[in-house]
C-alpha positions as CSV (number, residue, x, y, z in Angstrom):
1,X,-0.6,206.4,189.3
2,X,2.3,205.5,187.1
3,X,2.0,208.9,185.7
4,X,2.2,210.5,189.4
5,X,5.5,208.6,189.9
6,X,7.3,210.0,186.8
7,X,5.9,213.5,187.4
8,X,7.2,212.9,191.1
9,X,10.7,211.1,189.6
10,X,11.3,214.5,187.2
11,X,10.3,217.1,190.3
12,X,13.2,215.4,192.2
13,X,15.5,215.6,189.3
14,X,15.0,219.2,188.9
15,X,15.6,220.1,192.2
16,X,18.7,218.2,192.1
17,X,20.0,220.2,189.1
18,X,19.4,223.1,190.4
19,X,21.2,222.3,193.9
20,X,24.3,221.4,192.2
21,X,24.2,224.4,190.0
22,X,23.9,226.7,192.6
23,X,26.5,224.9,194.0
24,X,28.8,225.7,191.3
25,X,28.0,228.9,191.3
26,X,28.6,229.7,194.5
27,X,31.2,232.6,195.6
28,X,32.2,230.7,199.0
29,X,35.8,229.4,198.9
30,X,36.3,225.6,198.7
31,X,38.1,223.7,201.0
32,X,41.5,222.7,199.5
33,X,42.1,219.0,199.3
34,X,45.6,217.1,199.8
35,X,47.9,217.0,201.9
36,X,49.4,220.5,203.1
37,X,52.2,220.4,200.5
38,X,49.6,219.6,197.8
39,X,47.0,222.6,199.4
40,X,50.1,225.2,199.9
41,X,51.3,224.9,196.4
42,X,47.7,225.7,195.2
43,X,48.0,228.4,197.2
44,X,51.1,229.7,195.8
45,X,49.9,229.0,192.2
46,X,46.9,230.6,193.0
47,X,49.1,234.1,193.9
48,X,51.7,233.4,191.0
49,X,48.8,233.5,188.6
50,X,47.9,237.1,189.5
51,X,51.0,238.3,188.7
52,X,51.6,238.6,184.8
53,X,54.9,237.1,183.3
54,X,55.3,234.8,187.0
55,X,54.6,231.7,184.7
56,X,57.9,231.5,183.1
57,X,59.4,231.2,186.6
58,X,60.5,227.5,188.0
59,X,58.8,226.5,191.3
60,X,60.6,224.3,193.6
61,X,59.7,223.2,197.3
62,X,62.1,223.5,200.2
63,X,61.3,220.5,201.7
64,X,64.1,219.3,203.4
65,X,64.0,217.0,206.4
66,X,65.1,220.3,208.9
67,X,62.9,222.5,207.5
68,X,59.8,220.0,208.2
69,X,61.2,219.4,211.6
70,X,61.1,223.1,212.6
71,X,58.0,224.4,210.4
72,X,55.7,221.3,210.4
73,X,52.7,223.2,209.5
74,X,54.3,225.7,207.1
75,X,55.7,225.1,203.9
76,X,58.7,227.2,201.8
77,X,59.2,227.7,198.1
78,X,61.6,228.9,195.6
79,X,60.5,231.1,192.6
80,X,63.5,231.2,190.4
81,X,63.7,232.6,186.8
82,X,66.7,232.0,184.6
83,X,70.1,233.8,185.3
84,X,72.0,232.0,182.7
85,X,72.8,231.6,179.6
86,X,70.9,235.2,179.6
87,X,69.3,236.9,182.4
88,X,65.2,237.0,182.0
89,X,63.3,239.8,183.6
90,X,61.2,238.9,186.6
91,X,58.0,240.6,187.0
92,X,57.2,242.7,190.1
93,X,57.2,242.3,193.2
94,X,59.5,239.2,191.8
95,X,63.2,238.8,191.3
96,X,65.4,236.5,189.7
97,X,65.6,234.4,193.0
98,X,62.3,234.5,195.4
99,X,61.6,232.6,198.8
100,X,57.9,232.6,199.7
101,X,56.5,231.0,202.5
102,X,53.1,229.5,202.5
103,X,51.3,229.7,206.4
104,X,48.7,227.4,207.6
105,X,46.4,230.3,207.5
106,X,47.1,230.0,203.9
107,X,48.9,233.4,204.1
108,X,51.5,234.3,201.5
109,X,54.9,235.5,202.8
110,X,57.3,236.8,199.6
111,X,60.6,237.1,201.8
112,X,62.3,239.2,199.2
113,X,66.0,239.4,201.0
114,X,67.7,238.8,204.1
115,X,66.3,241.0,206.3
116,X,63.3,240.1,205.7
117,X,64.1,236.6,206.2
118,X,65.7,237.6,209.5
119,X,62.5,239.3,210.4
120,X,60.5,236.4,209.6
121,X,62.7,233.9,211.8
122,X,62.9,236.2,214.9
123,X,59.3,236.2,214.6
124,X,58.3,232.9,213.8
125,X,61.4,230.3,215.0
126,X,60.2,228.4,218.3
127,X,61.8,229.1,221.4
128,X,64.7,226.8,222.0
129,X,66.3,225.9,225.2
130,X,68.7,223.0,224.6
131,X,71.8,222.2,222.4
132,X,69.5,219.1,220.8
133,X,66.8,221.3,219.6
134,X,69.4,224.3,218.9
135,X,71.1,222.5,215.9
136,X,67.6,222.7,213.9
137,X,67.4,225.9,214.2
138,X,70.9,226.9,213.4
139,X,70.2,224.5,210.4
140,X,66.7,225.6,209.0
141,X,68.3,229.3,208.9
142,X,71.2,228.2,206.9
143,X,69.0,225.9,204.6
144,X,66.5,229.2,203.8
145,X,69.6,231.8,204.0
146,X,71.0,229.9,200.7
147,X,68.4,231.0,198.6
148,X,69.5,234.4,198.3
149,X,72.9,233.5,197.4
150,X,71.5,230.5,195.0
151,X,71.4,230.6,191.0
152,X,70.1,226.8,190.6
153,X,74.0,225.7,190.5
154,X,75.4,225.6,193.2
155,X,75.3,222.9,195.5
156,X,75.2,223.7,199.9
157,X,76.8,221.5,202.5
158,X,76.8,222.1,206.2
159,X,79.2,220.4,207.7
160,X,78.4,218.6,211.5
161,X,81.8,220.5,212.8
162,X,80.7,223.7,211.4
163,X,78.1,224.1,214.2
164,X,78.6,225.5,217.4
165,X,76.0,225.5,220.4
166,X,77.3,227.4,223.5
167,X,75.7,228.6,226.5
168,X,77.0,231.8,227.8
169,X,75.6,234.6,230.4
170,X,72.2,233.7,230.2
171,X,72.0,232.8,226.6
172,X,71.9,229.8,224.1
173,X,74.6,231.1,221.1
174,X,74.9,229.2,218.0
175,X,76.7,229.8,215.0
176,X,77.2,227.9,211.7
177,X,78.3,227.8,208.3
178,X,77.2,226.2,205.0
179,X,80.0,225.8,202.3
180,X,79.4,225.7,198.3
181,X,81.0,221.9,197.1
182,X,80.2,222.6,193.6
183,X,79.3,225.3,191.1
184,X,81.5,227.6,192.6
185,X,83.2,228.5,195.7
186,X,82.0,230.6,198.9
187,X,80.1,230.2,202.1
188,X,76.6,231.4,203.9
189,X,77.3,232.2,207.9
190,X,74.5,232.2,210.6
191,X,74.4,233.2,214.1
192,X,71.4,232.9,216.6
193,X,71.1,233.6,220.1
194,X,68.3,232.7,222.4
195,X,67.4,234.1,225.7
196,X,67.6,231.4,228.7
197,X,65.3,230.3,230.5
198,X,62.6,231.2,228.3
199,X,64.1,230.3,224.6
200,X,62.8,233.0,223.0
201,X,64.8,234.4,220.0
202,X,67.3,237.5,220.8
203,X,68.9,237.8,217.7
204,X,69.7,236.3,214.2
205,X,72.6,237.4,212.1
206,X,72.9,236.1,208.3
207,X,75.5,236.8,205.8
208,X,77.6,235.1,203.0
209,X,79.5,235.6,199.6
210,X,79.6,233.2,196.9
211,X,81.4,233.2,194.0
212,X,80.1,231.6,190.6
213,X,82.0,229.3,188.0
214,X,82.1,230.1,184.9
215,X,78.6,229.2,183.9
216,X,78.7,227.8,180.0
217,X,75.4,227.1,179.5
């Protein structure tokens, strides 16, 4: 009887080992664990790992409060390569400074330039019908646009009195600017137009110009 019990226990152990091995060798994608930021960062890391040389870039989250309010289920990251004292050669398709979006569907979007960001904002900004929410809309546009002028040494500030929101001719029109307060001089400008009463985005305008201080690093 004891021999039979031992044989039965051994059979159960063998079955459990086989089951664990099959799960370990499965090609099915496993769900990512942790917070939304942890999951999106894991997706970004996996994407960068497929680009030879991308591991030399510095990855920084764009996790400002206004960004999270407007895009609660999306995460943005900057992948930045050293520009000073000697510029690195970034691996294609990356540039020296890169703004990356990771969507809730785990889709990576490399927003290569201001044109790509404008297209993204036109399609992804939520509708706005009142002045309160509109200030967040202009804030997130300015915050993301800064990264196309940033080299890691600038500090931008968006003064409260630099943002205007007016209703005119069936539209909500917003304008604002972010100003460089250290590391150089210059500013980034944004103008948004929302159709009323739908609140849909009609147009996005982004531009700017910055000038660095002497970089002795």
